[in-house]
BANUDO-483915 format. One record per residue (C-alpha): residue number from 1; x, y, z. Coordinates in steps of 0.25 Angstrom, whole numbers. Layout:
<rs>
{NUM,{X,Y,Z}}
...
</rs>
This chain:
<rs>
{1,{58,471,117}}
{2,{70,475,109}}
{3,{82,466,110}}
{4,{96,472,111}}
{5,{108,464,106}}
{6,{122,467,110}}
{7,{134,463,102}}
{8,{137,451,111}}
{9,{122,446,110}}
{10,{122,447,95}}
{11,{135,439,94}}
{12,{129,428,103}}
{13,{116,428,94}}
{14,{124,427,81}}
{15,{132,415,87}}
{16,{120,408,91}}
{17,{114,410,78}}
{18,{126,404,71}}
{19,{126,392,80}}
{20,{111,390,77}}
{21,{115,391,62}}
{22,{125,380,64}}
{23,{115,371,70}}
{24,{104,372,60}}
{25,{102,365,47}}
{26,{104,377,38}}
{27,{116,382,46}}
{28,{130,386,40}}
{29,{136,373,45}}
{30,{129,360,44}}
{31,{119,354,54}}
{32,{128,343,60}}
{33,{119,340,73}}
{34,{105,338,76}}
{35,{96,347,85}}
{36,{99,339,97}}
{37,{114,341,95}}
{38,{117,326,91}}
{39,{124,323,78}}
{40,{113,318,67}}
{41,{115,304,63}}
{42,{108,293,55}}
{43,{109,278,53}}
{44,{107,272,39}}
{45,{102,258,40}}
{46,{105,249,27}}
{47,{97,237,23}}
{48,{108,227,28}}
{49,{107,233,42}}
{50,{120,241,42}}
{51,{120,255,46}}
{52,{127,268,43}}
{53,{127,280,52}}
{54,{128,295,48}}
{55,{130,307,57}}
{56,{134,321,57}}
{57,{135,334,65}}
{58,{146,329,75}}
{59,{159,330,67}}
{60,{165,340,58}}
{61,{154,350,59}}
{62,{161,361,52}}
{63,{159,354,39}}
{64,{148,357,30}}
{65,{143,342,32}}
{66,{148,331,40}}
{67,{144,316,41}}
{68,{149,304,48}}
{69,{145,290,42}}
{70,{147,278,50}}
{71,{146,263,47}}
{72,{150,253,58}}
{73,{163,259,64}}
{74,{167,267,51}}
{75,{164,282,52}}
{76,{166,292,41}}
{77,{164,307,43}}
{78,{163,316,30}}
{79,{163,331,30}}
{80,{158,340,18}}
{81,{163,354,17}}
{82,{161,364,6}}
{83,{166,377,3}}
{84,{156,389,4}}
{85,{158,393,-11}}
{86,{163,386,-24}}
{87,{176,390,-29}}
{88,{175,400,-41}}
{89,{176,393,-54}}
{90,{174,379,-49}}
{91,{170,370,-60}}
{92,{168,357,-52}}
{93,{163,352,-39}}
{94,{175,351,-30}}
{95,{172,340,-21}}
{96,{183,334,-12}}
{97,{181,321,-4}}
{98,{192,317,6}}
{99,{191,303,11}}
{100,{202,298,20}}
{101,{204,285,27}}
{102,{210,287,41}}
{103,{218,277,49}}
{104,{213,283,62}}
{105,{199,280,58}}
{106,{202,265,59}}
{107,{212,265,70}}
{108,{225,265,62}}
{109,{238,273,60}}
{110,{242,276,45}}
{111,{255,267,43}}
{112,{262,278,34}}
{113,{274,286,38}}
{114,{266,298,43}}
{115,{256,289,50}}
{116,{244,297,45}}
{117,{235,298,33}}
{118,{242,303,21}}
{119,{236,305,7}}
{120,{223,299,3}}
{121,{224,284,-1}}
{122,{218,278,-14}}
{123,{206,272,-6}}
{124,{203,286,0}}
{125,{204,293,-13}}
{126,{194,282,-19}}
{127,{184,284,-7}}
{128,{185,299,-9}}
{129,{181,297,-24}}
{130,{170,288,-20}}
{131,{164,299,-11}}
{132,{166,310,-21}}
{133,{159,302,-32}}
{134,{147,299,-23}}
{135,{145,313,-19}}
{136,{149,322,-31}}
{137,{137,319,-40}}
{138,{127,325,-30}}
{139,{133,339,-29}}
{140,{126,350,-36}}
{141,{132,352,-50}}
{142,{135,367,-48}}
{143,{141,364,-34}}
{144,{156,369,-35}}
{145,{160,371,-20}}
{146,{172,364,-15}}
{147,{167,352,-6}}
{148,{175,343,3}}
{149,{171,330,9}}
{150,{181,324,20}}
{151,{178,309,24}}
{152,{184,307,38}}
{153,{185,293,43}}
{154,{181,293,57}}
{155,{182,278,60}}
{156,{184,266,51}}
{157,{182,251,54}}
{158,{185,239,46}}
{159,{171,236,42}}
{160,{165,248,34}}
{161,{171,256,23}}
{162,{171,271,25}}
{163,{170,276,10}}
{164,{155,273,9}}
{165,{153,280,23}}
{166,{160,292,18}}
{167,{151,293,6}}
{168,{139,293,15}}
{169,{145,303,25}}
{170,{148,312,14}}
{171,{134,311,9}}
{172,{129,315,22}}
{173,{139,326,25}}
{174,{135,333,11}}
{175,{120,331,14}}
{176,{121,338,28}}
{177,{130,349,22}}
{178,{126,362,15}}
{179,{134,357,3}}
{180,{125,356,-9}}
{181,{124,341,-12}}
{182,{113,333,-18}}
{183,{114,321,-9}}
{184,{114,313,-1}}
{185,{120,300,-6}}
{186,{121,286,1}}
{187,{133,276,-2}}
{188,{134,262,2}}
{189,{144,251,-1}}
{190,{138,238,-7}}
{191,{144,224,-7}}
{192,{139,211,-13}}
{193,{141,198,-6}}
{194,{135,185,-11}}
{195,{125,193,-19}}
{196,{120,201,-8}}
{197,{122,216,-7}}
{198,{129,222,5}}
{199,{127,236,9}}
{200,{139,243,16}}
{201,{147,230,18}}
{202,{158,229,28}}
{203,{173,227,23}}
{204,{172,212,26}}
{205,{160,211,18}}
{206,{166,218,6}}
{207,{178,208,6}}
{208,{168,197,2}}
{209,{159,207,-6}}
{210,{158,206,-22}}
{211,{155,221,-22}}
{212,{160,234,-16}}
{213,{151,245,-21}}
{214,{148,259,-16}}
{215,{135,265,-20}}
{216,{132,280,-18}}
{217,{117,284,-21}}
{218,{108,295,-19}}
{219,{93,296,-17}}
{220,{83,289,-26}}
{221,{93,278,-28}}
{222,{102,286,-37}}
{223,{117,280,-38}}
{224,{128,291,-37}}
{225,{140,282,-36}}
{226,{145,268,-37}}
{227,{159,262,-34}}
{228,{162,248,-32}}
{229,{170,235,-35}}
{230,{165,221,-36}}
{231,{170,207,-38}}
{232,{164,205,-52}}
{233,{150,208,-47}}
{234,{138,204,-56}}
{235,{130,216,-62}}
{236,{117,212,-55}}
{237,{124,212,-41}}
{238,{130,225,-44}}
{239,{117,231,-48}}
{240,{111,226,-35}}
{241,{122,232,-26}}
{242,{120,245,-33}}
{243,{105,245,-31}}
{244,{106,241,-16}}
{245,{117,251,-13}}
{246,{109,262,-19}}
{247,{97,258,-10}}
{248,{105,257,2}}
{249,{111,271,0}}
{250,{97,277,1}}
{251,{97,274,16}}
{252,{109,283,18}}
{253,{103,294,9}}
{254,{90,294,17}}
{255,{97,296,30}}
{256,{106,307,25}}
{257,{94,314,20}}
{258,{88,313,33}}
{259,{100,320,40}}
{260,{101,330,29}}
{261,{87,334,31}}
{262,{88,336,46}}
{263,{103,341,47}}
{264,{107,345,33}}
{265,{111,359,30}}
{266,{105,367,19}}
{267,{113,366,6}}
{268,{121,377,0}}
{269,{116,383,-13}}
{270,{125,379,-25}}
{271,{131,390,-32}}
{272,{127,388,-46}}
{273,{134,395,-57}}
{274,{128,408,-63}}
{275,{117,405,-73}}
{276,{123,405,-87}}
{277,{117,414,-97}}
{278,{107,405,-105}}
{279,{112,412,-118}}
{280,{126,408,-114}}
{281,{122,393,-113}}
{282,{114,394,-126}}
{283,{126,400,-133}}
{284,{136,389,-128}}
{285,{126,378,-132}}
{286,{123,384,-146}}
{287,{138,386,-149}}
{288,{143,372,-145}}
{289,{131,362,-146}}
{290,{132,358,-160}}
{291,{147,357,-160}}
{292,{147,349,-147}}
{293,{136,340,-153}}
{294,{144,337,-165}}
{295,{157,334,-156}}
{296,{149,325,-147}}
{297,{143,317,-158}}
{298,{156,315,-166}}
{299,{160,301,-163}}
{300,{173,303,-170}}
{301,{178,312,-158}}
{302,{188,306,-148}}
{303,{190,311,-134}}
{304,{201,322,-138}}
{305,{194,327,-151}}
{306,{180,328,-144}}
{307,{186,336,-132}}
{308,{194,345,-142}}
{309,{181,347,-150}}
{310,{173,351,-138}}
{311,{184,360,-132}}
{312,{185,367,-146}}
{313,{170,370,-145}}
{314,{171,374,-131}}
{315,{182,384,-134}}
{316,{174,390,-146}}
{317,{161,391,-138}}
{318,{167,398,-126}}
{319,{174,408,-135}}
{320,{161,411,-143}}
{321,{152,411,-131}}
{322,{161,420,-123}}
{323,{162,430,-134}}
{324,{146,431,-134}}
{325,{146,431,-118}}
{326,{158,439,-114}}
{327,{154,440,-100}}
{328,{153,425,-98}}
{329,{165,418,-91}}
{330,{171,407,-101}}
{331,{170,397,-90}}
{332,{155,398,-90}}
{333,{154,396,-105}}
{334,{163,384,-103}}
{335,{154,378,-93}}
{336,{142,381,-102}}
{337,{149,374,-113}}
{338,{153,362,-105}}
{339,{138,360,-100}}
{340,{133,361,-114}}
{341,{143,351,-119}}
{342,{139,341,-108}}
{343,{124,343,-112}}
{344,{126,341,-126}}
{345,{135,329,-124}}
{346,{124,322,-115}}
{347,{113,326,-125}}
{348,{119,319,-136}}
{349,{120,306,-129}}
{350,{105,306,-127}}
{351,{102,311,-141}}
{352,{111,303,-149}}
{353,{112,290,-142}}
{354,{127,290,-145}}
{355,{139,295,-137}}
{356,{149,305,-142}}
{357,{159,295,-148}}
{358,{147,288,-155}}
{359,{145,276,-146}}
{360,{131,272,-141}}
{361,{129,272,-126}}
{362,{134,257,-124}}
{363,{145,256,-133}}
{364,{160,255,-129}}
{365,{171,262,-135}}
{366,{181,254,-143}}
{367,{190,245,-134}}
{368,{204,239,-137}}
{369,{213,231,-128}}
{370,{227,227,-128}}
{371,{235,219,-118}}
{372,{250,215,-116}}
{373,{255,228,-121}}
{374,{270,227,-116}}
{375,{278,215,-112}}
{376,{284,220,-99}}
{377,{270,222,-93}}
{378,{263,211,-85}}
{379,{250,215,-91}}
{380,{245,227,-100}}
{381,{233,231,-107}}
{382,{229,243,-116}}
{383,{214,246,-115}}
{384,{207,256,-125}}
{385,{193,260,-124}}
{386,{190,271,-133}}
{387,{199,282,-130}}
{388,{202,277,-116}}
{389,{215,269,-116}}
{390,{221,262,-104}}
{391,{235,255,-102}}
{392,{235,244,-91}}
{393,{247,237,-86}}
{394,{248,226,-75}}
{395,{260,224,-66}}
{396,{261,211,-57}}
{397,{270,211,-45}}
{398,{272,203,-32}}
{399,{262,204,-21}}
{400,{272,212,-13}}
{401,{268,224,-23}}
{402,{254,224,-18}}
{403,{249,237,-13}}
{404,{249,237,2}}
{405,{237,244,8}}
{406,{236,252,21}}
{407,{228,249,33}}
{408,{216,257,29}}
{409,{216,253,14}}
{410,{217,238,19}}
{411,{205,240,28}}
{412,{197,246,16}}
{413,{201,235,7}}
{414,{196,224,16}}
{415,{209,220,22}}
{416,{217,220,9}}
{417,{232,224,13}}
{418,{238,224,-1}}
{419,{232,226,-15}}
{420,{238,218,-26}}
{421,{230,224,-37}}
{422,{232,238,-41}}
{423,{227,246,-53}}
{424,{233,260,-55}}
{425,{226,269,-65}}
{426,{233,280,-72}}
{427,{227,292,-79}}
{428,{238,301,-85}}
{429,{234,314,-91}}
{430,{238,310,-106}}
{431,{226,300,-105}}
{432,{217,312,-108}}
{433,{226,320,-116}}
{434,{230,330,-105}}
{435,{242,335,-98}}
{436,{242,332,-84}}
{437,{251,329,-72}}
{438,{254,315,-68}}
{439,{255,313,-53}}
{440,{249,305,-42}}
{441,{237,296,-44}}
{442,{224,305,-44}}
{443,{211,301,-38}}
{444,{204,298,-51}}
{445,{215,288,-55}}
{446,{214,282,-42}}
{447,{199,280,-43}}
{448,{200,275,-58}}
{449,{211,265,-54}}
{450,{204,260,-42}}
{451,{191,257,-50}}
{452,{199,249,-61}}
{453,{206,242,-49}}
{454,{193,238,-43}}
{455,{188,233,-57}}
{456,{199,224,-59}}
{457,{202,219,-45}}
{458,{191,208,-44}}
{459,{196,201,-57}}
{460,{210,199,-51}}
{461,{213,186,-43}}
{462,{215,187,-28}}
{463,{227,178,-27}}
{464,{235,184,-38}}
{465,{250,183,-34}}
{466,{254,197,-40}}
{467,{251,211,-37}}
{468,{244,218,-49}}
{469,{246,232,-53}}
{470,{238,237,-65}}
{471,{240,251,-70}}
{472,{230,257,-80}}
{473,{235,269,-87}}
{474,{225,277,-95}}
{475,{231,282,-108}}
{476,{219,288,-114}}
{477,{206,291,-107}}
{478,{192,294,-112}}
{479,{183,288,-102}}
{480,{183,276,-92}}
{481,{198,274,-91}}
{482,{196,267,-78}}
{483,{187,256,-84}}
{484,{198,255,-96}}
{485,{208,252,-85}}
{486,{199,241,-80}}
{487,{199,235,-94}}
{488,{214,237,-97}}
{489,{217,232,-83}}
{490,{210,219,-85}}
{491,{217,217,-98}}
{492,{230,220,-92}}
{493,{228,210,-80}}
{494,{225,199,-90}}
{495,{237,202,-98}}
{496,{245,201,-85}}
{497,{240,187,-82}}
{498,{232,191,-70}}
{499,{221,181,-68}}
{500,{209,190,-68}}
{501,{196,183,-66}}
{502,{190,191,-78}}
{503,{193,203,-87}}
{504,{187,216,-82}}
{505,{182,228,-89}}
{506,{176,242,-86}}
{507,{167,252,-93}}
{508,{162,266,-89}}
{509,{147,269,-90}}
{510,{142,284,-92}}
{511,{129,290,-90}}
{512,{122,303,-96}}
{513,{109,307,-89}}
{514,{97,316,-92}}
{515,{89,322,-81}}
{516,{75,329,-81}}
{517,{77,344,-79}}
{518,{92,341,-75}}
{519,{87,335,-62}}
{520,{96,324,-58}}
{521,{86,317,-50}}
{522,{77,313,-63}}
{523,{85,305,-73}}
{524,{78,307,-87}}
{525,{87,299,-96}}
{526,{101,293,-96}}
{527,{112,287,-105}}
{528,{122,276,-101}}
{529,{135,277,-108}}
{530,{145,265,-109}}
{531,{160,267,-109}}
{532,{160,282,-108}}
{533,{169,292,-113}}
{534,{176,303,-105}}
{535,{167,313,-110}}
{536,{155,305,-107}}
{537,{160,303,-93}}
{538,{162,318,-92}}
{539,{148,322,-98}}
{540,{140,310,-92}}
{541,{134,308,-78}}
{542,{141,294,-74}}
{543,{153,286,-75}}
{544,{151,272,-71}}
{545,{163,263,-72}}
{546,{160,248,-72}}
{547,{170,237,-72}}
{548,{170,222,-71}}
{549,{171,208,-78}}
{550,{162,202,-87}}
{551,{155,195,-75}}
{552,{153,207,-66}}
{553,{158,221,-60}}
{554,{170,224,-53}}
{555,{169,239,-51}}
{556,{160,250,-53}}
{557,{161,265,-52}}
{558,{150,275,-55}}
{559,{151,290,-54}}
{560,{140,300,-57}}
{561,{139,315,-60}}
{562,{124,315,-57}}
{563,{118,313,-43}}
{564,{114,298,-45}}
{565,{109,289,-56}}
{566,{97,279,-54}}
{567,{100,264,-52}}
{568,{95,261,-66}}
{569,{106,269,-73}}
{570,{116,262,-64}}
{571,{111,248,-68}}
{572,{111,252,-83}}
{573,{125,257,-82}}
{574,{130,244,-76}}
{575,{123,236,-87}}
{576,{130,245,-98}}
{577,{143,243,-90}}
{578,{141,228,-90}}
{579,{139,227,-105}}
{580,{151,236,-108}}
{581,{160,228,-99}}
{582,{157,215,-106}}
{583,{160,222,-120}}
{584,{173,227,-115}}
{585,{177,213,-109}}
{586,{175,207,-123}}
{587,{184,217,-129}}
{588,{195,215,-118}}
{589,{194,200,-120}}
{590,{200,202,-135}}
{591,{213,207,-129}}
{592,{214,197,-117}}
{593,{204,187,-112}}
{594,{210,182,-100}}
{595,{223,183,-91}}
{596,{235,180,-99}}
{597,{240,166,-97}}
{598,{254,166,-102}}
{599,{265,173,-94}}
{600,{271,186,-99}}
{601,{286,187,-97}}
{602,{284,200,-88}}
{603,{274,193,-79}}
{604,{279,191,-64}}
{605,{280,178,-57}}
{606,{276,174,-43}}
{607,{280,161,-36}}
{608,{280,156,-22}}
{609,{293,151,-16}}
{610,{293,141,-5}}
{611,{305,142,5}}
{612,{308,134,18}}
{613,{309,143,30}}
{614,{324,139,32}}
{615,{326,144,18}}
{616,{320,158,19}}
{617,{333,164,23}}
{618,{340,159,11}}
{619,{330,165,2}}
{620,{329,178,9}}
{621,{343,180,11}}
{622,{350,189,21}}
{623,{341,201,23}}
{624,{333,197,11}}
{625,{345,198,2}}
{626,{341,186,-7}}
{627,{327,191,-9}}
{628,{332,205,-12}}
{629,{342,200,-22}}
{630,{331,191,-29}}
{631,{323,204,-31}}
{632,{334,213,-36}}
{633,{339,203,-46}}
{634,{326,197,-51}}
{635,{315,206,-46}}
{636,{309,194,-39}}
{637,{303,196,-25}}
{638,{301,186,-14}}
{639,{290,188,-4}}
{640,{288,179,8}}
{641,{274,173,9}}
{642,{277,165,21}}
{643,{288,158,28}}
{644,{290,148,17}}
{645,{285,155,4}}
{646,{290,167,-4}}
{647,{282,173,-16}}
{648,{292,176,-27}}
{649,{288,187,-37}}
{650,{296,189,-50}}
{651,{293,199,-61}}
{652,{295,188,-71}}
{653,{298,174,-73}}
{654,{312,176,-77}}
{655,{314,184,-64}}
{656,{307,173,-56}}
{657,{317,162,-62}}
{658,{329,171,-58}}
{659,{324,173,-44}}
{660,{322,158,-42}}
{661,{337,156,-46}}
{662,{341,166,-35}}
{663,{331,159,-25}}
{664,{337,146,-28}}
{665,{351,151,-26}}
{666,{348,156,-13}}
{667,{340,144,-8}}
{668,{350,133,-14}}
{669,{359,126,-4}}
{670,{365,113,-1}}
{671,{356,101,2}}
{672,{350,103,15}}
{673,{353,91,24}}
{674,{341,84,30}}
{675,{343,87,45}}
{676,{338,76,55}}
{677,{330,81,67}}
{678,{338,78,79}}
{679,{351,76,71}}
{680,{364,82,76}}
{681,{372,90,67}}
{682,{385,98,66}}
{683,{382,113,65}}
{684,{391,124,61}}
{685,{390,138,68}}
{686,{389,150,59}}
{687,{386,161,68}}
{688,{385,164,83}}
{689,{373,172,88}}
{690,{368,177,101}}
{691,{356,167,100}}
{692,{365,155,95}}
{693,{373,150,84}}
{694,{370,149,69}}
{695,{373,135,64}}
{696,{373,127,51}}
{697,{372,112,49}}
{698,{376,112,34}}
{699,{383,123,25}}
{700,{371,128,18}}
{701,{362,129,30}}
{702,{357,142,35}}
{703,{362,145,49}}
{704,{353,140,60}}
{705,{352,146,74}}
{706,{357,137,86}}
{707,{351,144,97}}
{708,{359,147,110}}
{709,{349,138,118}}
{710,{352,126,109}}
{711,{367,128,110}}
{712,{370,123,124}}
{713,{364,116,136}}
{714,{368,129,143}}
{715,{361,142,141}}
{716,{370,151,133}}
{717,{369,166,129}}
{718,{378,166,117}}
{719,{384,154,108}}
{720,{398,160,112}}
{721,{397,154,126}}
{722,{399,140,120}}
{723,{411,145,112}}
{724,{404,142,99}}
{725,{410,149,86}}
{726,{406,151,72}}
{727,{410,139,63}}
{728,{410,129,75}}
{729,{402,116,73}}
{730,{392,111,84}}
{731,{382,100,85}}
{732,{368,103,84}}
{733,{355,95,84}}
{734,{344,97,74}}
{735,{329,99,78}}
{736,{323,102,65}}
{737,{317,116,61}}
{738,{308,125,68}}
{739,{294,124,61}}
{740,{292,139,61}}
{741,{305,145,57}}
{742,{311,133,50}}
{743,{325,135,58}}
{744,{333,124,62}}
{745,{332,119,77}}
{746,{346,115,82}}
{747,{352,112,96}}
{748,{366,110,101}}
{749,{362,109,116}}
{750,{355,96,114}}
{751,{368,89,110}}
{752,{375,93,123}}
{753,{376,80,131}}
{754,{376,66,127}}
{755,{378,63,112}}
{756,{364,62,105}}
{757,{369,59,91}}
{758,{379,60,80}}
{759,{382,74,75}}
{760,{380,76,60}}
{761,{387,86,51}}
{762,{380,92,39}}
{763,{392,100,34}}
{764,{398,95,20}}
{765,{412,96,26}}
{766,{409,85,36}}
{767,{406,75,25}}
{768,{394,66,27}}
{769,{397,63,41}}
{770,{386,65,51}}
{771,{375,65,41}}
</rs>
């Protein structure tokens, strides 16, 4: 029987087919729900009994992939969206990660003028970099489509940190999407308390933990990213934490893979660049191989001369090859040259056993250190390692200069409301011989500065009375400027007399790998490089930055360009870093071995001043006039600690001496008579108020209030009802001072009636009578 379709029935059929495609795993939009209509979800159970829940399909269904990761009452949603086609001429993988902490997620209102979230904070930028570095190595090398990951905080409690949840949610969102990504990965936070490893510790547990480490790993226990800080953690404890974190991440990977098989979408085909003519590749290699090998084996080259030599070869090769292949785009020839240059550079490392500057794999560059550069500086140091040069300065200021943290930043830092140690890293364009614009601090500078700050913070004392600002300005850069900032910063802190527990140093470890048939899953051979150059970082596969004291580690950061490395390589790299760190500390000790003991003239001074409650008004002055004058004339600031103590901060000892003279001038007065409890004295009225009269018992006394209730036996509303006037003398009885406020307690009404004693006068004009 023939079927006749009308136009209306055809539209209805097309609509139903479209809906069917949307609900199938291979549809145009991702599978976000199961066959029974419920959102798919899984629960990951860790070895310590804690759980992490993943779900998808209920929220943000227009995205290519969406996932919600929840632990406790903290929930993070991550969406993954990619354009359909790459941008023409795109030479890199344009991945954008947006991570924002929202006050609404924790039941708070932003306390800025607009009462809404403004630009990204330092913590948000660092967390976005953490997610980016965990995911980027697993994208296909030819993938050039613009991709965006948005991390949306749905709810935040004061127990679990959302950054690790965001990494796992991003892993699941990319796995379920059609975006070509070779995941999934799993990420866990690892703590260390009393020698025991804690998996995904709470914020309270982190406050007592020696280690705060984030481990991102993929299948087969391959490590993808490491980021952590520690309170001088021993090497064996750090290795144990990395191993345990990698194993625990496998639970997350297994559950995401189960969801991906059931609900994941079919991955897109990666648009690989057109196959290059084999003759073109042979022509490029034949023209440049000998010259590049000569350049990369010449240890007399420095950074600039080597780059200039390679650029000269590149220009020459492009011109000659283009004349032989006129139909080929110059950009393709350039790309072919870059690939050939990278291949030759890596081959030489395996063939010669030496690096391009003539060093062996474990050798450090020449290091020189200098401290106490300029007299006005509280502390300064110049650290030179090869062609990396960093100038560090230390500024000491009062505790009032500490950086105040907002509510969300304080919540993430474990309740810390102010930060009294700051390291600011600067990387001007002249550090690499370039012309550039100097503007706001970039994401890279924030990341490098935060790493150096984490490296030095555990060596500082907790009860240091000053706020410390350490600036690190990179003057020359040829690899590992952040670790040079750690070395130079430690020297500058000791030069400033900061009582650090031990000197700290840092080093960058590189890696060059060789895989079987270019299969990144089967590692054939590798070489670990100590103290890498900039070109070795660019041509290599790993940049692991390790910092710490001679005893243990304080910070670690490992970034990879390949989709994971075995634990064996990580362990060997940490051992190489430990050996190099000890050598660097030996060289640094030749410049300065311990914090400076003798004072510099430029050092600030901090003292505690004790003031009786009744003397506070004399010190502060009317509307704080005395304190303002002390600050303007001497630069000395006074900060109230409690009711009887002030913290006095002066920029130098001379300023402190001058401020003390002013303080003594404000506080000096005639000898205060010893007032007898219950004694009757002659008081002089200095002011009439609605609440009573202000009186003095002796000339230099601050006026004290005699309240209306103590003026007369009768109830009065104003002192004028008793015909009292300014300058009039009256008799009062003294009942000591209030134990809380320190004010005098006086009464006139108790003297009304029979005589209770002989009145006494404390005025000098009255002679010695009545004393």
